[in-house]
Each structure stands twice: as C-alpha cells, then as structure tokens.
N, C-alpha and C positions, 0 to 999 in steps of 0.2 A: 457560520454563514450557511444559509439554507441550501444554496447551490452545492456546496461541498458536502453537506449532509446527504443530499440526494445522490451525489456521486458515490459516496461511500456505500449507500444502499445498493446502487447499481453494481458496485464492485463485487458485492456478495453473490451476484448472479453470474453464471457463466453463459455468455452470449455466444451462440454459434454463428460462424460466418458462412454464408451461403456462397456458392459459386465455385466449388472445388473443380468443376468440369469446365470452367471458363478458361480464357487465355491466361488468367493469372496463375492457374494451376500449372499450365505448361511452363510459364516462366519460372515458377518456384520448384519444379520437379527436376530440373536439369542436372542437379548435382546429387540426386538421391540414388538409392539402390532399391531394387524390387525385392519384396519379401515373397514368401511362398504363395501368397494370395494375389500377387501382382500389384500390391499396394506400394506406392512409393513411400519410403520412410527416410527420415533425415539421418545423415551421418553426422557424427559429432567429433570435432577435434579437441574436445575437452574444454576445461575452463580457461579463461583468459589468464595469462601468466602475470605475475606481479609487475614485471618490468613494463608490460604493455598498458597496465592500468594507469590512469592519471594520478600524478602525485597529489597528495592531500595536504593543502596548505590552508588551515583554518584562519578565518578573519572574523573579528568582532568589530564592526564599525563603531559601535559604542559599547561600553563595558556593561555586561549583563549583571543583574542582581543575583542570578542563580546560573552560574556557568554550566554549560553542557560538559559531558564526560564521554570521550571516545565516540562522538557523533550523536549523543543524546541532545535534545533541544535545550537551548538556553532560555532563561526566563527574564522578563523585564516588567518591573512594577510601575514604571512611569514612562510617559512619552518624552522623548528627548527634546530639550529646549531648542537645540540647534542640530540640524541634520548635516551629516557628512556629505560633501559633494564628491561623488565618485569620479566624475568626468568633468574636466574644465571646458571641453568642447565636445560636440557630437562625435562619437568615435567612428561612425560608419563612413562609407565611401560614396553614398548617394544612390546606391542600387535599390531596385524595387523587386520584391519577391512575394510569392503567394504562399499562404500557410493554411493547412486544413486541420481543424481542431473540433472536438466534440463540445457539447455544452448541455448540462442538465438544468435548464432554466429558459427564460425568455431570451431569444436570440436578439441582440441589439443591432441597430443599423450599422452596416460596415462602410457605407458611403456617406460622406458628410457628417461623420462622427468626430466631434472636436476632441474627444478623449484619445481615440486612435491617432488623430492628426498630431496631437501634442507629443505623444510618445514617439511617433515616427520622427518628428522634428528633433527631439532630444537625442535620439539614437543616431540620426544622420543616415538612417536606412528606413525605407518604407516597407512595412509588412502589411499586405492586403489579406485579411482573414477570409477564409471560407469556412463558416461555422455551421455545423450540422447537429441535429438532435442526437444527444448521446444515447438515447434508447434504441435508435436504429442506425447508429454509427457503424456497426460492423458490416451491415449490408452496403452502406455507402463506401466504406473502405474497400470492400471486395471489388466493387465496380470500378473504383479508381485504379486499383492495382492491376486490374485486367487490361488497362491501356497505359502502359508505362510512359509512352511519349506525351500523354496528356496529364501526367501527374503534376500536382503542385510542387513547388520547390522545397517545401518543408511540411512534413506530415507527422501528426501526433498519432501514436498507436498504443492504446491501452493494452495491458497484458492480457486481458480477457477478450480482446478483439484480434489477437495475433492470428493471421490466417494459417491454414494447414500448410505444411512444408515451407513455411517462411524462412527457416534456417537454411534451406537449400538454394534459395534464390535471393537472399538479402544482398549478396555481393553484386548481383546484376542490377538491382534497383536503387541501391543507396550507397553513398560515399563511405568508404572505410575511413573513420576518423582517427584511427590509431596514430598515423603519422603526425596529425595535428595536435592531438591531446594526450597521447601516451607518455608516461613518465614525466620528465620535467618540461616537455613541450607545452603542457597545459599552463605553465606559468605565464605564457603570453596572454592568458585569459584568467586573471587572478580570481575573479568572482566564480568562475567555473571550478577553479582549483579549490574553492571553499566547500564544494559539495563532497560529502564523505565517500570514501572509496567503495563501500558496499553498494551504493546507489548506482555507480558506474557498472558494476558487475551485472546488474539486472538488464543493462542495455548492450551487453556483449553477445556475440554469436560466433561460434566456431573459432574461438581464440582471438577474435578481433573486436574492436569497439566500433559499433555502428550508430548507437543512439545517444541522445542527451537526456538525462533523467529529470523527472519530477520527484525529488527525494521525499520520503515520508518523514514521520516524526521519530523514527527509530525502528528497531526490530521487534518491539513488543506489541503484539496485535490485540490480545484479549486478556482480561482478568476479571476478578470479582469486584464489583462495587457494593458498598453497603451504605445504608442511611445513617450517617453518623449524627444527624440531628435527632433521630429517634432512638439511637443507641449511643448516647454521648460518653457513657462510662464502660462501654463493652470491653471485655477482655477478649481480644481477637485471637482466632485459632492459629496454630503453628504447624499443624499436620492434618491429614485427612480425617482421622478419628475425631479430633477436636472440632473440625469443620462440621462434621455430621452432627455432633452434639450441639454445636452452636446454632445450627439451623433448626434443630428440633426444639431447643430451649426457647427460641424466639418465634415459635409458632404458637401465638397466644394473643389475647387481647385484640382480636380482630385482624391480626397480621399473620401472614405465612412466612416461613423462613426464606423461601427462595422461588425464583422462576426456574425454568429448566436449565440446569447447570452443565449439561453434557459437554458442550464445546470446551468450557473452561476446566471441567474435571479432567479432560485429557491432558491439558497443559499441567495441571497440578500433579498428575501421575507421570509426567515426562514422556508422554506418547509421541513418537516422531510423526512428522507430517506425512511421510510416505515410506521411507526406508531408513533402516539403521544397519550398521555393519557389525557382524558378530565377531567373536574372538578369533575365528578362523579366517576372517577377511571376506566372508560370504554375506551377501545382502539378506536382510530379514525384513519382510513387509510389516507395516504397522499393525495389521490385523493379527499377525502371528506372535506379537510380543506379549510378554507377561504384563507389561504396563497397560496395554489396551484392555486385556481381560480384567485386570484389577480396577480399572476406571469404570468399566461396565458394571462390575459387581457393586462398587461403592455407590454409583448413581442409582442402581436398582434398589439398594437398601434405603437410600434417601427417599425415593419415590414411595416405597412401601411404608415409610414412617409417617406419611401424611404431612410432611413439612413443605411439599411443593404445592404451589397454588393450583387449585383444581382446574382452572382454565389451561394452565401450562400442561397439566397431566393429560388433558383432552387434546393437546396439540395445537391450541390456539396461541399463536405467537405474535400476531399483529398488534395486540394491545399490551404486550409485555412491558414496554417502557411506561405506558400510561399507568399500569398497575403498580409498578415500582415507584413512580413519581407520586402517586396518590397515597402511598404508604400501605397498600394491600400486602406487600411483602417487603422484606428488609434487605435482601441480597439479590443481586442480579449479575450474571456474567454478560459482558458485552465488549465490543471494541473500545479501546481506550479513548478514541476520538469522541465517544459519547459524553465524556466528562464535561467538556465546555458547552456542548450543545444543550445538555440537560440544565446546567446552571443558568445559562443565558435565557432559556425558555421559561424556567420555573421562577426565577427570582424577579421577573417582571411583575409577578402578582404575589409572590411569597418570598420576601427578603430573607426569611429564616431558613428557607429550604437549603439542605446541604447533603452532599454525598462525598464519599472518598473511595479511593482504591485501597483495598486491603494490602498489607505487606505481602510480598510473594513468599510462598512457602512450598516445600516439597511434600508429597503425600506421606512419606516416612519420617518427616521432620529433619531430614538431612539437607544437603546442599541442593537447592533447586536447579533444575535443568530447563532452560528456556531456549528452545530451538529458534534460531533466527528465521524471520520471515523476510521475503524480498524487500529490499530497502527502497525500491522504487516500483510503483505500479503502472507508471506511464512513461514511455520514452518517445522522443521525437527523432525523426530521421530526415536527412538531407538528400534530396534527389541526386542520383549519380549523373554528373555531367562531365567530369574530368576537368572542370574549370576551377583551378586552385584559388583564384581571386574571389570567385563567387562563394566557395566553401568558407573561405576565411572571413568574408564579410558577414555571412550568416552566423558564424561562430562569434564574431564580434558583437552582433545583435544579441545572441544568446548570453554572452557575458554581461551585457548591459541589463538584460532582463533578470539575471541572477544576482543583481546587487542586493545585499542583505539588509535586514531591518536596521533602521537608523540612518540610511542614506536617502538623499533627495530622490534618487532614481527609484528606489523601492517605494517611497511615498507616492511618486507620480504613477507608477504602474498599479499600485494598490488602490489609490483614491482619486487620481486625476490631478487637475489643476486647482490650486487653492483660489477661492473666489468664484470659480465656475462650477466645479464638481463637489467641493466640500468647503465648509467653514470650520474653524477650530472652536470648540467649546471652552468653558472656563478652565478646564484641566488640560487643554492642548490636544484633545482628542478630535480627530477629523469627523465631521458629521456631514453625511451626504446631502446634496441638494436635489431638487427635482430633476435637474438635467442629468445628474449622475445616475439616478434611478432609471432613466431612459437609455443612457449611452454606455454605462459600465456594467459589464459582467466579467467574471473571472475568465480570461481568455489566454493571457500570456502564460499562465501557470501550466497549460497543457503542452507548451513547447519546452519550457524549462522553468524552474523556480529555485530560489535560494533554500538553504537548510531552514527547517521550520524554526520560527521564533515564537515563543509563547509570550504574547504581549497583550493579553486581555486585561488591560489595566483596571477595568471596572470589576474584575474578579481576582483581587490580589491573593486571596486564600487559594484559589485554584492554581494560579501561577506558581506559587511556592510549593504546594503539595505535589502538583503534577511533575514539575521539572526535577524536584528532588527524588521523587519516586522513580522516574525514568533513570536518573543518574545512579541511584542506589542499586538498580537491577542489572546494570551493564555487565557486572562481573559474572552473572549467571548465564550470559549468552553463549550458546554453543552452535557451531556451524553444522548443519545436517549434511549428509552426503549430497553432492551435486549442488551445493549452495551457490547461488549466483550464476548458474548455468541455464541456458535456454535449450531444452532438449525436447524434440518433437517425438512423442511416442507413436508407435505403429497404431493406426486408426482402429484396428480390430480389437484393441484392448481398452478402448476409451470407456466402456461401461462396466468394466470388471468390478469396480468398487461400489457401484450403486446398491447391490443387494445388502451390503453391510450397513448402509444408512437406514434402510427399512428394518433390518434385523436389530440394530442398536435401539431404535425406537420401541420395538416390541419387548426387548429384554429389560430395558430400564423401567418399562411400565408393567412388567410382570406378566406379559402375554406369552412370553416364551422363556425357557430356562437358559442359563448360561451355556448349557451343553450344546445348544443349537449353534454356538459359535464354531465348535469343532467341525461340524458338517459343512458350514459355510466356508471355512478355510479350505477344506478338502475340495469342495466344488470350485473355489477360486483357483486352486493349484492346477486342477485338471482341465479347467476351461480357458487356460491361457496365462494363468499367473506365473507358472514356471518359465514360460517363454518370455514373459515380460521381465521376470527376474534376470534371465540370461541376457536380455537386451541391455539392461542397466549394468549388469556385472561386467559385460564386455567393455562398457565405457569406463567403469571404475578401474578395472584391471589395466586398461590402456593408459589411464592417467597415472597410475602408480608406476608403471613401467617407464612412462615418459619423464 
C-alpha cells in the first residue's frame, strides 16, 4: 500500500519535536534529575519485567499456509472462503471517544464517513478520529501534550515523535495499562494477547506498560535483495569474501554489482546498533568494535573494486530503487518491506520481474548475529482519567481492532463494507469501490493492529519466500543491551554520533583512510562519549543488581 510505503520512508527520518520550553516540558520534567548543565534527564527504572508483560497467546483465525515461528509473520496463499466471526454482538458499551492519529496520505472525511460509521457500529463504541498530516505530526503532538486537559482520549505516538523527557511525565498524562494487560490479565482481550511480547516491550516506560503497539513484521529490518530473474542460476555467497567476489563478478554486461551496501554490510559483520557488552561487563560503543572497523574496510574495498553503481558512489540515493528495478545493478540492500512494494509496482508492467532476499550469512561464514530491532514503531496511549470503565472500553475497542486476518472484523477494518466499499473479484479478493477511495485510509492501524499477515495472494511466490525467510532467521536473533527499553539520553549527547556518518561515507569512498576512525573515536570519547557510556552503564549495572 502506498500509504504504508510513505510511512516507512518517514520512519527513516528522525523528526524533531519542537516545544521543549512549553508547558509540555514542565509536565514531563517533574520526575527527572538535573545534570551538570542543568538539563533535565530521564531516570530509568529499567526494563519491564516478564511478569508485567502481557502473556502471549497466539491465535490463527484460519490456518496459514506458512506458519510463523516465534512471532515471525504467517503466510496465506488464498483468501478464505468463509470469515471467522470474532464477535457475535458489538463488544463496546456505547461510549464515544476521540483519537488522534497521523496519516501519510490524503486525509479522509471524518464526519459523515460511512466506513467509520460501520466500524463504530460493529464495535459498539464510537471513535471520532482527529487525523493529522504525518509529516508535521510531531509539531501537532507537542502542542497537544502542552495542554493535557484538552488532550484527546487516545493518542498515537510514533517512536520518532516521542517528545523529550516523555519518560519522566508519561505517568502524569497516560493510564498505566499494566493492571489491565499485564500477565494473564490480557486474556480478557484475546486479540491483544495475540500480539507478540516484544511489541509490548516497545510501549513500556519505567518498568510499566503504558502503550498499545502497532507490531511490525518481525525483528529483521534490512538485508540484501538480488535480481533472481537476472541471476537464476547464481551460486549465492555464504561469507563476506564470497559476497565481495559475487558483486565483482556480476559487474558486467551493463550491470553493476551493487548499490551502496553500507547499512547492510554492518548487519553482515554483526555490528551492534549502539552498544555491546564486553567480557568484563563494560559497555563498548558500536564505533569502537572490531566489527564496525571490519565492515568499513570491506565496504571500502567493494567501492574501490568498481562494483558499486557510479551514482551510488556519488552519493545519489534517491534513484537507487529505480536503478535496481531497471537492472542497472543486481544487488541492493534495503528494508525487508521493500519486497512486496517492488513486486507490486513492477509486475503491473513486467510479469517476469523477480527479486529475492539472499539467505542470511555472517561475514566470517559462521553463525549470523542479527540484533533485534524494536518490534513496534508506533504505540498508542490512553489519556489518564482514573476512569476504569472508560479505560476498559477503549481496550475493548482496541481488542476489536486487533482482530487477525481471516476474521470478519479484520475484513471490515481493512476494506469496509462489502457492496459499499469493496466487491469480491473471481478469486475472492476485495476490490475497492470509488466510495472506498474517498472514505478509507489506514487509520485504525495507528492505534493498534494485529500481527502482520502476509496475504498478498496475487504474489504467491513472495508469500512463500518471504515468510519462510523470516521463519528461517528467527534462530539468529539476539537481544542487544537495553532491548525493548525506552531510555531518554541527556540532550547534550544527541549529536555525538553524527561525525561518524560523514566519516564512514568518506572512508568507504576512499577519501579518507581507515586510520581516521581512531581519531574520531578519541574525539567521541573526550567530547562526551565517556559520560554517555557512564550514563548507560549505570542503567545496565542497576538492572543486573535488580
């Protein structure tokens, strides 16, 4: 869906929230402590404990063709002939609530919208959406949080829009959901219990659960794609040396081996996202690791070989997907969500177009290390009122919205009402009507969504390859330090890592030698890196002692 594709693009940007000196900052600084510069920083009570996390009770409304493994997505090759009815009667209590959400697309009418009316009726609860442009959502969010008494009842907060010091004020603004959803309590909301545990971690603060997640498709974010239609008999690489040779060998006949692989090269070499723990229990920053240095050296060697497309060498990334899809190069690293987007776009005009994800391998040919990424990028929060009945009704609505693929409720939320918003084609696939194009945009998913179901029935090869690839790689997932924790760093350290981004670009393009990394690390350490390490080390040590 183009809206989701746009949202993914937006996710890659870090959008700053303005208004730190507003009333919101005062609300959110009450529980903090002042550092030497007078800046309020968040204290952390550590990760939420397992007993407080919602129990995970997976549900398959219909049997998948390719079952998920430990939270990886399930795959479906056909549309079910009969949908499962999740609720015999509307589960809500008749309440009316406001919900603020972002949207990267045309905002639909929220009044007189038959789609919203139909969902509200089926839920037995009325949700009145306040939808804002996703590109400026951070600014709108800051303004709303600055006036807590005027906040809507339910608010979506993307991770990249979390305000400064949010962790110190979350308990003042939003309901603690731990008593309602922690442990077996979530079984009162079985479709919420179907959301994998790691997604809930992303919505926890200071050892408590405050948010409801929009779970992703798993913890694997990026990897190498290759043009399997252009290389049908390719012997795929199993280590970094073979990968280098593979890209060099396929730089021929008008093709280049690769786009800029730097992001995925770090994954191949097992570079941590931010920190790793040494044998002595002390934290090591990613830039200090051997893996980071080796990834830089490997990528620089690849660039020097001439196997990278000249436009990528020049730093032109906007057309990278177009170059890959047109066959100018045969390998590209990207987010795994690109898979279905590319196939959907290209097969409309070229039915033979095909790409695949390479099997995951480690740089040294050993066991791959895939550091988990946050399992939810967006969480929604319920305004704190102390009204238990209101909280329960909103959670009941969330449970309805989380109905999984194969249920009538999921079909309603995804496509609307049959005969009004969609018709079924000969294969039973819903086809949107003109009314749907005016009234329906992805809205409910920003409050909560079920686990991802890979059900692109028009792309059966993708369904099989993607879901089996995800399932095969679950065994390599490793939790990095502070996984699932929301920690607010002291603001004075926010830009410490930026020089490394520029330096990496220079090193891999041969403009600077690898020796420049040593000087950059020393500058990082003396410019606040050691203080930042101590900040995280205190949190790590406190968790281990606890």
